[in-house]
C-alpha positions in Angstrom: 0.0 0.0 0.0 1.5 3.3 -1.0 0.4 6.8 0.1 1.2 10.4 -0.3 3.8 11.9 2.0 2.5 14.8 4.1 4.7 17.5 5.6 3.9 20.9 7.2 6.8 23.2 7.8 5.0 25.0 10.6 4.8 21.9 12.8 7.0 18.9 12.6 4.5 16.9 14.7 2.0 17.2 11.8 3.9 14.8 9.6 4.2 12.3 12.5 0.4 12.7 13.3 -0.4 12.0 9.6 1.8 8.9 9.6 0.4 7.6 12.8 -3.2 8.0 11.6 -2.4 6.4 8.2 -0.7 3.4 9.8 -3.5 2.8 12.2 -6.2 3.1 9.5 -4.2 0.9 7.1 -3.7 -1.8 9.7 -7.4 -1.7 10.7 -8.4 -2.1 7.0 -10.4 1.1 7.1 -8.9 2.7 4.0 -11.0 2.2 0.9 -9.6 4.7 -1.5 -5.9 5.6 -0.8 -5.9 8.9 -2.5 -9.1 10.1 -0.8 -7.8 8.9 2.5 -4.5 10.7 2.0 -6.2 14.0 1.1 -8.7 13.7 4.0 -6.0 13.1 6.6 -3.7 15.8 5.2 -6.5 18.3 5.3 -7.6 17.4 8.8 -4.0 17.6 10.2 -3.4 20.9 8.4 -6.6 22.3 9.9 -5.4 21.2 13.4 -2.0 22.9 12.8 -3.9 26.1 11.8 -5.8 25.8 15.1 -2.5 25.7 17.0 -2.4 22.0 17.8 1.1 20.7 18.5 0.5 17.2 20.1 1.0 14.5 17.5 -1.0 11.9 19.3 -3.9 14.2 19.8 -3.9 15.2 16.1 -3.6 11.6 15.0 -6.4 10.4 17.2 -8.7 13.2 16.0 -7.9 12.6 12.4 -8.6 8.8 12.8 -11.9 9.5 14.5 -12.9 12.0 11.8 -12.0 9.6 9.0 -13.9 6.8 10.6 -16.9 9.0 11.0 -16.6 10.1 7.4 -16.6 6.5 6.3 -19.5 5.5 8.5 -21.6 8.5 7.2 -20.7 7.7 3.6 -22.1 4.2 4.1 -25.6 5.6 5.0 -28.0 5.5 2.1 
């Protein structure tokens, strides 16, 4: 499985948060479309950096939760 690399010069923890979230979701088998997942996670982490978040674990957990919610909602008819 390949994915885009994400980096944010404003916060080094952002790249780590993205990787943690990606690894967790990939291992859990939650990722359906790799490109959409990459974009979704990168956008969410970037928003958190904009909001001043610096904790990589908090950012990763929030991105994971938001992605899982997004997938659950997209399953609804």
